[in-house]
Wavefront OBJ file of the C-alpha trace (Angstrom):
o trace
v 16.892 12.060 3.911
v 14.520 9.307 2.706
v 13.519 5.870 3.833
v 14.124 2.988 1.487
v 13.496 -0.490 2.784
v 15.202 -3.626 1.531
v 11.963 -4.630 -0.175
v 11.712 -1.202 -1.851
v 15.297 -1.444 -3.067
v 14.780 -4.942 -4.451
v 11.564 -3.886 -6.158
v 13.192 -0.808 -7.738
v 16.125 -2.842 -9.020
v 13.781 -5.568 -10.288
v 11.732 -2.972 -12.182
v 14.832 -1.373 -13.706
v 16.145 -4.754 -14.851
v 12.768 -5.627 -16.348
v 12.621 -2.314 -18.220
v 16.150 -2.686 -19.549
v 15.446 -6.268 -20.608
v 12.331 -5.155 -22.452
v 14.202 -2.319 -24.142
v 17.048 -4.614 -25.236
v 14.538 -7.181 -26.504
v 12.653 -4.543 -28.471
v 15.889 -3.194 -29.951
v 17.013 -6.723 -30.909
v 13.699 -7.418 -32.611
v 13.772 -4.111 -34.476
v 17.365 -4.576 -35.622
v 16.713 -8.160 -36.747
v 13.662 -7.075 -38.760
v 15.546 -4.200 -40.415
v 18.401 -6.532 -41.281
v 16.010 -8.983 -42.884
v 14.309 -6.191 -44.854
v 17.622 -4.846 -46.126
v 18.747 -8.322 -47.187
v 15.461 -8.908 -49.011
v 15.730 -5.530 -50.730
v 19.281 -6.299 -51.775
v 18.251 -9.694 -53.171
v 15.401 -8.134 -55.166
v 17.687 -5.436 -56.551
v 20.371 -7.937 -57.543
v 17.685 -10.023 -59.263
v 16.665 -6.937 -61.215
v 20.291 -6.282 -62.154
v 20.619 -9.881 -63.388
v 17.486 -9.606 -65.513
v 18.530 -6.248 -66.954
v 22.079 -7.495 -67.639
v 20.652 -10.530 -69.423
v 18.593 -8.164 -71.569
v 21.731 -6.193 -72.428
v 23.580 -9.420 -73.249
v 20.874 -10.343 -75.736
v 20.948 -6.903 -77.397
v 17.791 -5.414 -75.870
v 19.188 -1.902 -75.992
v 20.419 0.903 -73.775
v 17.321 0.969 -71.558
v 18.306 -2.366 -70.044
v 21.887 -1.148 -69.567
v 20.655 1.972 -67.756
v 18.265 -0.107 -65.627
v 21.083 -2.522 -64.715
v 23.384 0.357 -63.736
v 20.710 2.097 -61.639
v 19.637 -1.098 -59.878
v 23.273 -2.024 -59.195
v 23.926 1.432 -57.712
v 20.871 1.169 -55.448
v 21.893 -2.365 -54.403
v 25.346 -1.039 -53.532
v 23.815 1.711 -51.394
v 21.646 -0.836 -49.572
v 24.704 -3.037 -48.975
v 26.755 -0.113 -47.634
v 23.925 0.867 -45.276
v 23.632 -2.710 -44.056
v 27.381 -3.007 -43.466
v 27.633 0.429 -41.840
v 24.985 -0.178 -39.210
v 25.989 -3.793 -38.430
v 22.373 -4.665 -37.751
v 23.008 -8.398 -37.361
v 25.734 -7.961 -34.742
v 23.697 -5.336 -32.923
v 20.600 -7.551 -32.901
v 22.578 -10.469 -31.488
v 24.214 -8.267 -28.821
v 20.870 -6.832 -27.728
v 19.271 -10.302 -27.697
v 22.124 -11.687 -25.589
v 21.835 -8.800 -23.128
v 18.090 -9.289 -22.980
v 18.447 -13.010 -22.244
v 20.971 -12.385 -19.470
v 18.763 -9.708 -17.929
v 15.741 -12.039 -18.160
v 17.529 -14.684 -16.097
v 18.621 -12.098 -13.545
v 15.103 -10.689 -13.391
v 13.793 -14.143 -12.529
v 16.315 -14.474 -9.700
v 15.222 -11.085 -8.351
v 11.590 -12.205 -8.568
v 12.349 -15.321 -6.538
v 14.259 -13.253 -3.976
v 11.287 -10.893 -3.638
v 8.869 -13.790 -3.194
v 11.152 -15.536 -0.684
v 11.445 -12.327 1.297
v 7.700 -11.740 1.170
v 6.962 -15.312 2.298
v 9.385 -14.995 5.189
v 11.591 -17.808 3.907
v 14.656 -15.566 4.255
v 15.976 -13.438 7.027
v 16.842 -9.839 6.246
v 20.553 -10.699 6.441
v 20.153 -13.591 3.978
v 18.124 -11.399 1.642
v 20.794 -8.687 1.752
v 23.496 -11.234 0.970
v 21.515 -12.547 -2.000
v 20.801 -8.988 -3.124
v 24.498 -8.134 -3.045
v 25.295 -11.246 -5.060
v 22.626 -10.325 -7.613
v 23.985 -6.780 -7.854
v 27.417 -8.241 -8.581
v 25.844 -10.377 -11.323
v 24.120 -7.297 -12.750
v 27.414 -5.416 -12.773
v 29.067 -8.375 -14.506
v 26.342 -8.374 -17.165
v 26.888 -4.677 -17.810
v 30.664 -5.167 -17.858
v 30.465 -7.974 -20.424
v 27.762 -6.450 -22.597
v 29.208 -5.836 -26.057
v 29.836 -2.196 -26.858
v 27.511 -2.405 -29.838
v 24.601 -3.067 -27.446
v 25.663 -0.317 -25.065
v 25.734 2.334 -27.784
v 21.970 2.521 -27.787
v 21.081 0.780 -24.558
v 18.473 2.818 -22.755
v 19.287 4.341 -19.414
v 15.594 4.396 -18.607
v 12.978 3.196 -21.030
v 10.267 5.104 -19.182
v 7.709 2.409 -19.837
v 6.256 -0.135 -17.474
v 7.953 -3.501 -17.468
v 6.679 -6.328 -19.637
v 4.495 -4.269 -21.950
v 6.082 -5.284 -25.250
v 4.142 -8.527 -25.509
v 6.927 -10.889 -26.541
v 9.211 -13.236 -24.706
v 12.967 -13.843 -24.974
v 12.117 -16.855 -27.141
v 10.496 -14.544 -29.738
v 13.592 -12.368 -29.852
v 15.972 -15.324 -30.022
v 13.948 -16.908 -32.841
v 13.916 -13.662 -34.830
v 17.629 -13.021 -34.298
v 18.585 -16.608 -35.173
v 16.615 -16.363 -38.412
v 18.813 -13.390 -39.371
v 22.071 -15.309 -38.771
l 1 2 3 4 5 6 7 8 9 10 11 12 13 14 15 16 17 18 19 20 21 22 23 24 25 26 27 28 29 30 31 32 33 34 35 36 37 38 39 40 41 42 43 44 45 46 47 48 49 50 51 52 53 54 55 56 57 58 59 60 61 62 63 64 65 66 67 68 69 70 71 72 73 74 75 76 77 78 79 80 81 82 83 84 85 86 87 88 89 90 91 92 93 94 95 96 97 98 99 100 101 102 103 104 105 106 107 108 109 110 111 112 113 114 115 116 117 118 119 120 121 122 123 124 125 126 127 128 129 130 131 132 133 134 135 136 137 138 139 140 141 142 143 144 145 146 147 148 149 150 151 152 153 154 155 156 157 158 159 160 161 162 163 164 165 166 167 168 169 170 171 172 173 174 175 176 177
């Protein structure tokens, strides 16, 4: 049928993990940024409502009342969108998945280098591979559903081309919390 060596299998799995990690990291960063933007928009709109309501309270006329009502309606829409998409929870779930996949990717990298250097026998490498596959399965089994809803099956891009590390994603997501 086809020939796939242990090294080929490890390399393919390593590449898939790296691509999925990058995709989860990118999704976490995007969701965290959108959440921050929506919160800022909501704060600006509520500030406008407060100013317009103050104008109404001091008898500034119906224009301020209309402005307060319109700004409040837009702020409500922004809030409903933010609550509907659960961007904060999704960003955290994607960041957590990305961090777990990063650690697993590093273990695969060390297995590949140990195998290449001849520090492991084929049997030892297969045993470590099987253990790593079990860890990968456990990561997928424990990944929150909110991260799986849009988790890519194949990002189609080369690994590590997003230009940011797990620390960048974690920092951005923590600033949203």
